[in-house]
C-alpha positions, 0 to 999 in steps of 0.5 A: 670089842672095838675101839673108837676115837681116843681109845673108847672101848665098846662091846657089841656082842649083845647085839647078836643075841636074840631077844628072850621070848619073855620079854617080847611077850611082855611088850606086847601084853603092855601094848595090849593092856594100854589099847584095852585100857583106853578103849575102856576109858573112851567108853566110860570106865575108870583106871583102877590104878589111883596113880594112873587115874591121877595121871589121866586126869593131867593128860599124862596117862599114855605117856606114863603107861608107855614110859613105864613099860619101856623102863621095865623093858630096859631094866629087864633087858639089861639084867636078863641073864640074872635067873631071878629076873626071868622068874620075875618077868614071868610073873609079870607076864602072867599078871599082864596076861590076866589083865588082858583077859580081864579087859577083854571079858569086861569089854565084851560084857558092855558090848553084849 
C-alpha cells in the first residue's frame, strides 16, 4: 500500500496477479463473436438477439457489443476471487464457444 497526496491510500497488489485464463478466453470469444457477427451481417444475415438487432438499426451495434463485453469483463475481474464467478464465466465461455462454432458453421455453409 502507498499513500498519495493528502493521505489517500491505494492498493496496487492486484496488478501483480495474473489474469485468469477464463477471463482471457471470454475476451477472445467475445471478439470472435463480434467479428463473425459482422461478417454474417455483411452477407445478409440478421441478428438473432432482438435488443442488439434494434441497436443495429440505430448504428449502435458494434458499440453495444464491445461495451457489453467490457462491462462483463470488468465485473468478472473485480469479483474474480469468488468461486461462483469462475463457474458463471465458465458457463459463459461454453456458451460463447458454442456461438463461435455456430457462426463458423453457418458462414461455411453460405460460402460452400
